Phi, psi and omega in degrees: 000134180286155182302322180291324177294323178296312180299315180297329180292341178284345182236067186294336182266002181235152175258107179264137173284166177298324178296316178297314180296322179294319178296317178298315179300314181296320178296317179295321178297315178297320178296316177301314181295324176299311179295319180299313180293320178296320178298317178297318178296319178297316179297320178296320178296318180296319179295318179297316180296320179293321181289330177288332180289336184285000000 
């Protein structure tokens, strides 16, 4: 299933254009990457803090 078809399936009562679905997909991707990167930074800080305690 294509990414746009997946996004459109989330809105069964609305007709989304490919542009609308693409914008929604891009926003979700950016949000995911923001959380992913923040999680990695948090994990790195925790490892650094633990190694400093030793």
